[in-house]
PyMOL Python script that loads the backbone (N, CA, C, O; Angstrom):
from pymol import cmd

cmd.read_pdbstr("""\
ATOM      1  N   MET A   1      48.200 -28.291   4.324  1.00  0.00           N
ATOM      2  CA  MET A   1      47.746 -28.844   3.068  1.00  0.00           C
ATOM      3  C   MET A   1      47.484 -30.335   3.255  1.00  0.00           C
ATOM      4  O   MET A   1      48.367 -31.060   3.715  1.00  0.00           O
ATOM      5  N   PRO A   2      46.305 -30.798   2.911  1.00  0.00           N
ATOM      6  CA  PRO A   2      45.981 -32.206   3.129  1.00  0.00           C
ATOM      7  C   PRO A   2      46.736 -33.120   2.162  1.00  0.00           C
ATOM      8  O   PRO A   2      47.091 -32.735   1.047  1.00  0.00           O
ATOM      9  N   ALA A   3      46.958 -34.321   2.629  1.00  0.00           N
ATOM     10  CA  ALA A   3      47.649 -35.294   1.792  1.00  0.00           C
ATOM     11  C   ALA A   3      46.680 -35.844   0.753  1.00  0.00           C
ATOM     12  O   ALA A   3      45.520 -36.124   1.055  1.00  0.00           O
ATOM     13  N   LEU A   4      47.166 -35.993  -0.461  1.00  0.00           N
ATOM     14  CA  LEU A   4      46.357 -36.571  -1.528  1.00  0.00           C
ATOM     15  C   LEU A   4      46.499 -38.073  -1.517  1.00  0.00           C
ATOM     16  O   LEU A   4      47.588 -38.600  -1.288  1.00  0.00           O
ATOM     17  N   ARG A   5      45.400 -38.765  -1.765  1.00  0.00           N
ATOM     18  CA  ARG A   5      45.440 -40.214  -1.903  1.00  0.00           C
ATOM     19  C   ARG A   5      45.895 -40.556  -3.308  1.00  0.00           C
ATOM     20  O   ARG A   5      45.779 -39.749  -4.230  1.00  0.00           O
ATOM     21  N   VAL A   6      46.408 -41.751  -3.453  1.00  0.00           N
ATOM     22  CA  VAL A   6      46.759 -42.235  -4.788  1.00  0.00           C
ATOM     23  C   VAL A   6      45.463 -42.643  -5.485  1.00  0.00           C
ATOM     24  O   VAL A   6      44.698 -43.456  -4.965  1.00  0.00           O
ATOM     25  N   LEU A   7      45.223 -42.073  -6.666  1.00  0.00           N
ATOM     26  CA  LEU A   7      44.001 -42.335  -7.414  1.00  0.00           C
ATOM     27  C   LEU A   7      44.334 -42.854  -8.797  1.00  0.00           C
ATOM     28  O   LEU A   7      45.414 -42.601  -9.329  1.00  0.00           O
ATOM     29  N   SER A   8      43.399 -43.579  -9.366  1.00  0.00           N
ATOM     30  CA  SER A   8      43.533 -43.958 -10.775  1.00  0.00           C
ATOM     31  C   SER A   8      43.061 -42.782 -11.616  1.00  0.00           C
ATOM     32  O   SER A   8      42.386 -41.883 -11.114  1.00  0.00           O
ATOM     33  N   GLY A   9      43.411 -42.789 -12.877  1.00  0.00           N
ATOM     34  CA  GLY A   9      42.981 -41.730 -13.774  1.00  0.00           C
ATOM     35  C   GLY A   9      41.472 -41.676 -13.913  1.00  0.00           C
ATOM     36  O   GLY A   9      40.884 -40.596 -13.967  1.00  0.00           O
ATOM     37  N   ARG A  10      40.848 -42.841 -13.972  1.00  0.00           N
ATOM     38  CA  ARG A  10      39.381 -42.877 -14.127  1.00  0.00           C
ATOM     39  C   ARG A  10      38.665 -42.352 -12.890  1.00  0.00           C
ATOM     40  O   ARG A  10      37.619 -41.714 -13.010  1.00  0.00           O
ATOM     41  N   LYS A  11      39.208 -42.610 -11.706  1.00  0.00           N
ATOM     42  CA  LYS A  11      38.618 -42.085 -10.472  1.00  0.00           C
ATOM     43  C   LYS A  11      38.739 -40.561 -10.452  1.00  0.00           C
ATOM     44  O   LYS A  11      37.812 -39.867 -10.032  1.00  0.00           O
ATOM     45  N   ALA A  12      39.875 -40.045 -10.903  1.00  0.00           N
ATOM     46  CA  ALA A  12      40.061 -38.596 -10.971  1.00  0.00           C
ATOM     47  C   ALA A  12      39.065 -37.976 -11.947  1.00  0.00           C
ATOM     48  O   ALA A  12      38.531 -36.899 -11.683  1.00  0.00           O
ATOM     49  N   VAL A  13      38.811 -38.645 -13.074  1.00  0.00           N
ATOM     50  CA  VAL A  13      37.840 -38.151 -14.050  1.00  0.00           C
ATOM     51  C   VAL A  13      36.454 -38.072 -13.412  1.00  0.00           C
ATOM     52  O   VAL A  13      35.720 -37.113 -13.652  1.00  0.00           O
ATOM     53  N   ARG A  14      36.089 -39.065 -12.605  1.00  0.00           N
ATOM     54  CA  ARG A  14      34.781 -39.052 -11.933  1.00  0.00           C
ATOM     55  C   ARG A  14      34.660 -37.884 -10.968  1.00  0.00           C
ATOM     56  O   ARG A  14      33.607 -37.251 -10.883  1.00  0.00           O
ATOM     57  N   VAL A  15      35.742 -37.594 -10.235  1.00  0.00           N
ATOM     58  CA  VAL A  15      35.698 -36.483  -9.278  1.00  0.00           C
ATOM     59  C   VAL A  15      35.566 -35.153 -10.023  1.00  0.00           C
ATOM     60  O   VAL A  15      34.768 -34.301  -9.632  1.00  0.00           O
ATOM     61  N   PHE A  16      36.342 -34.974 -11.092  1.00  0.00           N
ATOM     62  CA  PHE A  16      36.219 -33.743 -11.873  1.00  0.00           C
ATOM     63  C   PHE A  16      34.847 -33.654 -12.529  1.00  0.00           C
ATOM     64  O   PHE A  16      34.330 -32.556 -12.734  1.00  0.00           O
ATOM     65  N   GLY A  17      34.258 -34.785 -12.858  1.00  0.00           N
ATOM     66  CA  GLY A  17      32.907 -34.807 -13.424  1.00  0.00           C
ATOM     67  C   GLY A  17      31.880 -34.238 -12.463  1.00  0.00           C
ATOM     68  O   GLY A  17      30.922 -33.591 -12.886  1.00  0.00           O
ATOM     69  N   LYS A  18      32.072 -34.474 -11.179  1.00  0.00           N
ATOM     70  CA  LYS A  18      31.168 -33.909 -10.172  1.00  0.00           C
ATOM     71  C   LYS A  18      31.250 -32.385 -10.133  1.00  0.00           C
ATOM     72  O   LYS A  18      30.326 -31.714  -9.673  1.00  0.00           O
ATOM     73  N   LEU A  19      32.373 -31.847 -10.626  1.00  0.00           N
ATOM     74  CA  LEU A  19      32.571 -30.397 -10.640  1.00  0.00           C
ATOM     75  C   LEU A  19      32.144 -29.757 -11.959  1.00  0.00           C
ATOM     76  O   LEU A  19      32.329 -28.557 -12.159  1.00  0.00           O
ATOM     77  N   GLY A  20      31.570 -30.563 -12.859  1.00  0.00           N
ATOM     78  CA  GLY A  20      31.075 -30.016 -14.107  1.00  0.00           C
ATOM     79  C   GLY A  20      31.977 -30.239 -15.313  1.00  0.00           C
ATOM     80  O   GLY A  20      31.640 -29.807 -16.416  1.00  0.00           O
ATOM     81  N   TRP A  21      33.109 -30.900 -15.130  1.00  0.00           N
ATOM     82  CA  TRP A  21      33.998 -31.198 -16.249  1.00  0.00           C
ATOM     83  C   TRP A  21      33.452 -32.395 -17.001  1.00  0.00           C
ATOM     84  O   TRP A  21      32.948 -33.339 -16.393  1.00  0.00           O
ATOM     85  N   GLN A  22      33.549 -32.361 -18.327  1.00  0.00           N
ATOM     86  CA  GLN A  22      33.037 -33.439 -19.163  1.00  0.00           C
ATOM     87  C   GLN A  22      34.142 -33.987 -20.054  1.00  0.00           C
ATOM     88  O   GLN A  22      35.045 -33.261 -20.469  1.00  0.00           O
ATOM     89  N   VAL A  23      34.052 -35.288 -20.339  1.00  0.00           N
ATOM     90  CA  VAL A  23      35.027 -35.920 -21.224  1.00  0.00           C
ATOM     91  C   VAL A  23      34.764 -35.443 -22.645  1.00  0.00           C
ATOM     92  O   VAL A  23      33.665 -35.611 -23.173  1.00  0.00           O
ATOM     93  N   ALA A  24      35.781 -34.846 -23.259  1.00  0.00           N
ATOM     94  CA  ALA A  24      35.669 -34.378 -24.641  1.00  0.00           C
ATOM     95  C   ALA A  24      36.132 -35.463 -25.599  1.00  0.00           C
ATOM     96  O   ALA A  24      35.513 -35.701 -26.636  1.00  0.00           O
ATOM     97  N   ARG A  25      37.227 -36.114 -25.237  1.00  0.00           N
ATOM     98  CA  ARG A  25      37.784 -37.159 -26.095  1.00  0.00           C
ATOM     99  C   ARG A  25      38.859 -37.911 -25.323  1.00  0.00           C
ATOM    100  O   ARG A  25      39.271 -37.504 -24.236  1.00  0.00           O
ATOM    101  N   GLN A  26      39.297 -39.005 -25.907  1.00  0.00           N
ATOM    102  CA  GLN A  26      40.424 -39.748 -25.352  1.00  0.00           C
ATOM    103  C   GLN A  26      41.348 -40.096 -26.494  1.00  0.00           C
ATOM    104  O   GLN A  26      40.917 -40.630 -27.516  1.00  0.00           O
ATOM    105  N   ARG A  27      42.590 -39.801 -26.322  1.00  0.00           N
ATOM    106  CA  ARG A  27      43.584 -40.122 -27.336  1.00  0.00           C
ATOM    107  C   ARG A  27      44.701 -40.879 -26.657  1.00  0.00           C
ATOM    108  O   ARG A  27      45.420 -40.329 -25.823  1.00  0.00           O
ATOM    109  N   GLY A  28      44.845 -42.132 -27.012  1.00  0.00           N
ATOM    110  CA  GLY A  28      45.871 -42.945 -26.359  1.00  0.00           C
ATOM    111  C   GLY A  28      45.525 -43.140 -24.906  1.00  0.00           C
ATOM    112  O   GLY A  28      44.423 -43.573 -24.568  1.00  0.00           O
ATOM    113  N   SER A  29      46.471 -42.819 -24.046  1.00  0.00           N
ATOM    114  CA  SER A  29      46.261 -43.057 -22.627  1.00  0.00           C
ATOM    115  C   SER A  29      45.910 -41.789 -21.867  1.00  0.00           C
ATOM    116  O   SER A  29      46.082 -41.743 -20.649  1.00  0.00           O
ATOM    117  N   HIS A  30      45.421 -40.756 -22.550  1.00  0.00           N
ATOM    118  CA  HIS A  30      45.050 -39.519 -21.877  1.00  0.00           C
ATOM    119  C   HIS A  30      43.596 -39.178 -22.161  1.00  0.00           C
ATOM    120  O   HIS A  30      43.137 -39.241 -23.301  1.00  0.00           O
ATOM    121  N   ILE A  31      42.876 -38.813 -21.093  1.00  0.00           N
ATOM    122  CA  ILE A  31      41.471 -38.424 -21.189  1.00  0.00           C
ATOM    123  C   ILE A  31      41.423 -36.897 -21.102  1.00  0.00           C
ATOM    124  O   ILE A  31      41.944 -36.311 -20.152  1.00  0.00           O
ATOM    125  N   ILE A  32      40.810 -36.268 -22.072  1.00  0.00           N
ATOM    126  CA  ILE A  32      40.744 -34.808 -22.137  1.00  0.00           C
ATOM    127  C   ILE A  32      39.388 -34.352 -21.614  1.00  0.00           C
ATOM    128  O   ILE A  32      38.346 -34.792 -22.098  1.00  0.00           O
ATOM    129  N   LEU A  33      39.412 -33.465 -20.621  1.00  0.00           N
ATOM    130  CA  LEU A  33      38.189 -32.927 -20.031  1.00  0.00           C
ATOM    131  C   LEU A  33      38.050 -31.450 -20.380  1.00  0.00           C
ATOM    132  O   LEU A  33      39.038 -30.718 -20.438  1.00  0.00           O
ATOM    133  N   VAL A  34      36.817 -31.024 -20.609  1.00  0.00           N
ATOM    134  CA  VAL A  34      36.519 -29.619 -20.871  1.00  0.00           C
ATOM    135  C   VAL A  34      35.356 -29.191 -19.986  1.00  0.00           C
ATOM    136  O   VAL A  34      34.581 -30.016 -19.502  1.00  0.00           O
ATOM    137  N   LYS A  35      35.256 -27.883 -19.788  1.00  0.00           N
ATOM    138  CA  LYS A  35      34.153 -27.332 -19.000  1.00  0.00           C
ATOM    139  C   LYS A  35      33.698 -26.047 -19.673  1.00  0.00           C
ATOM    140  O   LYS A  35      34.513 -25.199 -20.034  1.00  0.00           O
ATOM    141  N   GLU A  36      32.403 -25.917 -19.835  1.00  0.00           N
ATOM    142  CA  GLU A  36      31.859 -24.727 -20.479  1.00  0.00           C
ATOM    143  C   GLU A  36      32.215 -23.494 -19.661  1.00  0.00           C
ATOM    144  O   GLU A  36      32.065 -23.476 -18.439  1.00  0.00           O
ATOM    145  N   GLY A  37      32.686 -22.472 -20.350  1.00  0.00           N
ATOM    146  CA  GLY A  37      33.069 -21.240 -19.676  1.00  0.00           C
ATOM    147  C   GLY A  37      34.516 -21.213 -19.230  1.00  0.00           C
ATOM    148  O   GLY A  37      34.977 -20.190 -18.723  1.00  0.00           O
ATOM    149  N   GLU A  38      35.243 -22.299 -19.400  1.00  0.00           N
ATOM    150  CA  GLU A  38      36.658 -22.376 -19.014  1.00  0.00           C
ATOM    151  C   GLU A  38      37.523 -22.431 -20.265  1.00  0.00           C
ATOM    152  O   GLU A  38      37.170 -23.094 -21.241  1.00  0.00           O
ATOM    153  N   ASN A  39      38.643 -21.741 -20.238  1.00  0.00           N
ATOM    154  CA  ASN A  39      39.586 -21.785 -21.348  1.00  0.00           C
ATOM    155  C   ASN A  39      40.589 -22.919 -21.194  1.00  0.00           C
ATOM    156  O   ASN A  39      41.394 -23.162 -22.093  1.00  0.00           O
ATOM    157  N   VAL A  40      40.547 -23.600 -20.086  1.00  0.00           N
ATOM    158  CA  VAL A  40      41.517 -24.646 -19.765  1.00  0.00           C
ATOM    159  C   VAL A  40      40.942 -26.013 -20.118  1.00  0.00           C
ATOM    160  O   VAL A  40      39.747 -26.253 -19.946  1.00  0.00           O
ATOM    161  N   THR A  41      41.797 -26.909 -20.612  1.00  0.00           N
ATOM    162  CA  THR A  41      41.418 -28.311 -20.749  1.00  0.00           C
ATOM    163  C   THR A  41      42.293 -29.105 -19.799  1.00  0.00           C
ATOM    164  O   THR A  41      43.449 -28.750 -19.566  1.00  0.00           O
ATOM    165  N   LEU A  42      41.753 -30.164 -19.258  1.00  0.00           N
ATOM    166  CA  LEU A  42      42.505 -31.032 -18.354  1.00  0.00           C
ATOM    167  C   LEU A  42      42.847 -32.319 -19.094  1.00  0.00           C
ATOM    168  O   LEU A  42      41.971 -32.956 -19.681  1.00  0.00           O
ATOM    169  N   SER A  43      44.101 -32.694 -19.066  1.00  0.00           N
ATOM    170  CA  SER A  43      44.558 -33.923 -19.701  1.00  0.00           C
ATOM    171  C   SER A  43      44.969 -34.898 -18.598  1.00  0.00           C
ATOM    172  O   SER A  43      46.040 -34.770 -18.005  1.00  0.00           O
ATOM    173  N   ILE A  44      44.101 -35.872 -18.337  1.00  0.00           N
ATOM    174  CA  ILE A  44      44.320 -36.810 -17.241  1.00  0.00           C
ATOM    175  C   ILE A  44      44.843 -38.129 -17.797  1.00  0.00           C
ATOM    176  O   ILE A  44      44.208 -38.730 -18.663  1.00  0.00           O
ATOM    177  N   PRO A  45      45.996 -38.586 -17.307  1.00  0.00           N
ATOM    178  CA  PRO A  45      46.513 -39.869 -17.777  1.00  0.00           C
ATOM    179  C   PRO A  45      45.629 -41.016 -17.296  1.00  0.00           C
ATOM    180  O   PRO A  45      45.246 -41.059 -16.126  1.00  0.00           O
ATOM    181  N   ASP A  46      45.309 -41.932 -18.183  1.00  0.00           N
ATOM    182  CA  ASP A  46      44.462 -43.079 -17.854  1.00  0.00           C
ATOM    183  C   ASP A  46      45.356 -44.217 -17.349  1.00  0.00           C
ATOM    184  O   ASP A  46      45.515 -45.245 -18.007  1.00  0.00           O
ATOM    185  N   HIS A  47      45.932 -44.002 -16.163  1.00  0.00           N
ATOM    186  CA  HIS A  47      46.829 -44.975 -15.560  1.00  0.00           C
ATOM    187  C   HIS A  47      46.215 -45.503 -14.273  1.00  0.00           C
ATOM    188  O   HIS A  47      45.254 -44.935 -13.754  1.00  0.00           O
ATOM    189  N   LYS A  48      46.773 -46.586 -13.766  1.00  0.00           N
ATOM    190  CA  LYS A  48      46.283 -47.133 -12.491  1.00  0.00           C
ATOM    191  C   LYS A  48      46.565 -46.175 -11.348  1.00  0.00           C
ATOM    192  O   LYS A  48      45.779 -46.087 -10.405  1.00  0.00           O
ATOM    193  N   GLU A  49      47.673 -45.460 -11.421  1.00  0.00           N
ATOM    194  CA  GLU A  49      48.023 -44.482 -10.398  1.00  0.00           C
ATOM    195  C   GLU A  49      48.483 -43.199 -11.064  1.00  0.00           C
ATOM    196  O   GLU A  49      49.390 -43.215 -11.896  1.00  0.00           O
ATOM    197  N   VAL A  50      47.859 -42.089 -10.699  1.00  0.00           N
ATOM    198  CA  VAL A  50      48.273 -40.781 -11.198  1.00  0.00           C
ATOM    199  C   VAL A  50      49.232 -40.201 -10.164  1.00  0.00           C
ATOM    200  O   VAL A  50      48.934 -40.203  -8.969  1.00  0.00           O
ATOM    201  N   ALA A  51      50.370 -39.709 -10.613  1.00  0.00           N
ATOM    202  CA  ALA A  51      51.361 -39.133  -9.701  1.00  0.00           C
ATOM    203  C   ALA A  51      50.742 -37.971  -8.920  1.00  0.00           C
ATOM    204  O   ALA A  51      49.930 -37.212  -9.450  1.00  0.00           O
ATOM    205  N   LYS A  52      51.139 -37.849  -7.662  1.00  0.00           N
ATOM    206  CA  LYS A  52      50.546 -36.815  -6.805  1.00  0.00           C
ATOM    207  C   LYS A  52      50.824 -35.416  -7.331  1.00  0.00           C
ATOM    208  O   LYS A  52      49.961 -34.544  -7.237  1.00  0.00           O
ATOM    209  N   GLY A  53      52.015 -35.181  -7.883  1.00  0.00           N
ATOM    210  CA  GLY A  53      52.335 -33.874  -8.450  1.00  0.00           C
ATOM    211  C   GLY A  53      51.464 -33.554  -9.653  1.00  0.00           C
ATOM    212  O   GLY A  53      51.029 -32.416  -9.828  1.00  0.00           O
ATOM    213  N   THR A  54      51.212 -34.551 -10.475  1.00  0.00           N
ATOM    214  CA  THR A  54      50.338 -34.377 -11.634  1.00  0.00           C
ATOM    215  C   THR A  54      48.919 -34.062 -11.185  1.00  0.00           C
ATOM    216  O   THR A  54      48.258 -33.190 -11.749  1.00  0.00           O
ATOM    217  N   LEU A  55      48.459 -34.771 -10.176  1.00  0.00           N
ATOM    218  CA  LEU A  55      47.106 -34.546  -9.663  1.00  0.00           C
ATOM    219  C   LEU A  55      46.973 -33.147  -9.072  1.00  0.00           C
ATOM    220  O   LEU A  55      45.968 -32.474  -9.299  1.00  0.00           O
ATOM    221  N   ARG A  56      47.969 -32.706  -8.324  1.00  0.00           N
ATOM    222  CA  ARG A  56      47.942 -31.348  -7.768  1.00  0.00           C
ATOM    223  C   ARG A  56      47.907 -30.307  -8.879  1.00  0.00           C
ATOM    224  O   ARG A  56      47.202 -29.303  -8.774  1.00  0.00           O
ATOM    225  N   SER A  57      48.665 -30.544  -9.939  1.00  0.00           N
ATOM    226  CA  SER A  57      48.684 -29.625 -11.065  1.00  0.00           C
ATOM    227  C   SER A  57      47.318 -29.554 -11.738  1.00  0.00           C
ATOM    228  O   SER A  57      46.870 -28.473 -12.121  1.00  0.00           O
ATOM    229  N   LEU A  58      46.654 -30.697 -11.883  1.00  0.00           N
ATOM    230  CA  LEU A  58      45.312 -30.725 -12.476  1.00  0.00           C
ATOM    231  C   LEU A  58      44.310 -29.987 -11.593  1.00  0.00           C
ATOM    232  O   LEU A  58      43.458 -29.252 -12.093  1.00  0.00           O
ATOM    233  N   ILE A  59      44.413 -30.182 -10.288  1.00  0.00           N
ATOM    234  CA  ILE A  59      43.514 -29.505  -9.347  1.00  0.00           C
ATOM    235  C   ILE A  59      43.700 -27.994  -9.440  1.00  0.00           C
ATOM    236  O   ILE A  59      42.725 -27.242  -9.464  1.00  0.00           O
ATOM    237  N   ARG A  60      44.951 -27.557  -9.492  1.00  0.00           N
ATOM    238  CA  ARG A  60      45.249 -26.132  -9.596  1.00  0.00           C
ATOM    239  C   ARG A  60      44.723 -25.564 -10.918  1.00  0.00           C
ATOM    240  O   ARG A  60      44.165 -24.467 -10.945  1.00  0.00           O
ATOM    241  N   ALA A  61      44.901 -26.307 -12.007  1.00  0.00           N
ATOM    242  CA  ALA A  61      44.421 -25.851 -13.322  1.00  0.00           C
ATOM    243  C   ALA A  61      42.899 -25.750 -13.360  1.00  0.00           C
ATOM    244  O   ALA A  61      42.346 -24.910 -14.069  1.00  0.00           O
ATOM    245  N   ALA A  62      42.222 -26.611 -12.594  1.00  0.00           N
ATOM    246  CA  ALA A  62      40.760 -26.589 -12.550  1.00  0.00           C
ATOM    247  C   ALA A  62      40.234 -25.427 -11.704  1.00  0.00           C
ATOM    248  O   ALA A  62      39.038 -25.133 -11.719  1.00  0.00           O
ATOM    249  N   GLY A  63      41.129 -24.774 -10.973  1.00  0.00           N
ATOM    250  CA  GLY A  63      40.715 -23.613 -10.182  1.00  0.00           C
ATOM    251  C   GLY A  63      40.065 -23.969  -8.857  1.00  0.00           C
ATOM    252  O   GLY A  63      39.260 -23.198  -8.335  1.00  0.00           O
ATOM    253  N   ILE A  64      40.402 -25.126  -8.309  1.00  0.00           N
ATOM    254  CA  ILE A  64      39.857 -25.525  -7.012  1.00  0.00           C
ATOM    255  C   ILE A  64      41.012 -25.810  -6.056  1.00  0.00           C
ATOM    256  O   ILE A  64      42.177 -25.822  -6.454  1.00  0.00           O
ATOM    257  N   THR A  65      40.674 -26.037  -4.805  1.00  0.00           N
ATOM    258  CA  THR A  65      41.691 -26.365  -3.816  1.00  0.00           C
ATOM    259  C   THR A  65      41.733 -27.880  -3.604  1.00  0.00           C
ATOM    260  O   THR A  65      40.818 -28.610  -3.987  1.00  0.00           O
ATOM    261  N   VAL A  66      42.810 -28.319  -2.990  1.00  0.00           N
ATOM    262  CA  VAL A  66      42.955 -29.743  -2.679  1.00  0.00           C
ATOM    263  C   VAL A  66      41.863 -30.172  -1.705  1.00  0.00           C
ATOM    264  O   VAL A  66      41.359 -31.292  -1.793  1.00  0.00           O
ATOM    265  N   ASP A  67      41.495 -29.290  -0.780  1.00  0.00           N
ATOM    266  CA  ASP A  67      40.418 -29.596   0.174  1.00  0.00           C
ATOM    267  C   ASP A  67      39.104 -29.890  -0.548  1.00  0.00           C
ATOM    268  O   ASP A  67      38.426 -30.871  -0.240  1.00  0.00           O
ATOM    269  N   GLU A  68      38.754 -29.047  -1.498  1.00  0.00           N
ATOM    270  CA  GLU A  68      37.519 -29.257  -2.260  1.00  0.00           C
ATOM    271  C   GLU A  68      37.554 -30.574  -3.004  1.00  0.00           C
ATOM    272  O   GLU A  68      36.560 -31.299  -3.049  1.00  0.00           O
ATOM    273  N   PHE A  69      38.708 -30.884  -3.591  1.00  0.00           N
ATOM    274  CA  PHE A  69      38.856 -32.126  -4.353  1.00  0.00           C
ATOM    275  C   PHE A  69      38.702 -33.343  -3.445  1.00  0.00           C
ATOM    276  O   PHE A  69      38.000 -34.293  -3.791  1.00  0.00           O
ATOM    277  N   THR A  70      39.359 -33.316  -2.279  1.00  0.00           N
ATOM    278  CA  THR A  70      39.308 -34.468  -1.392  1.00  0.00           C
ATOM    279  C   THR A  70      37.917 -34.661  -0.780  1.00  0.00           C
ATOM    280  O   THR A  70      37.533 -35.787  -0.465  1.00  0.00           O
ATOM    281  N   ARG A  71      37.161 -33.572  -0.610  1.00  0.00           N
ATOM    282  CA  ARG A  71      35.793 -33.711  -0.099  1.00  0.00           C
ATOM    283  C   ARG A  71      34.898 -34.457  -1.075  1.00  0.00           C
ATOM    284  O   ARG A  71      33.959 -35.135  -0.659  1.00  0.00           O
ATOM    285  N   LEU A  72      35.176 -34.341  -2.363  1.00  0.00           N
ATOM    286  CA  LEU A  72      34.360 -34.989  -3.375  1.00  0.00           C
ATOM    287  C   LEU A  72      34.730 -36.457  -3.571  1.00  0.00           C
ATOM    288  O   LEU A  72      34.011 -37.186  -4.254  1.00  0.00           O
ATOM    289  N   LEU A  73      35.836 -36.897  -2.987  1.00  0.00           N
ATOM    290  CA  LEU A  73      36.223 -38.313  -3.101  1.00  0.00           C
ATOM    291  C   LEU A  73      35.266 -39.129  -2.369  1.00  0.00           C
ATOM    292  O   LEU A  73      35.400 -40.353  -2.332  1.00  0.00           O
TER     293      LEU A  73
END
""", "prot")
cmd.dss("prot")
cmd.show_as("cartoon", "prot")
cmd.util.cbc("prot")
cmd.orient("prot")
């Protein structure tokens, strides 16, 4: 399993955007992403650094692998 880099919340939003996820809204310090055809929403914290466990959980919820995510960085 490849190591994840430390990313900001906004950088993570850009990577998910390349996969078709769109910003639905922002409430406080969390950015909510949605994708047509998916029942899942992604809630990404708008912090300077997103915890690696949180990022892995978001990647898993999006239905992709860590390899796919890191290739899009």
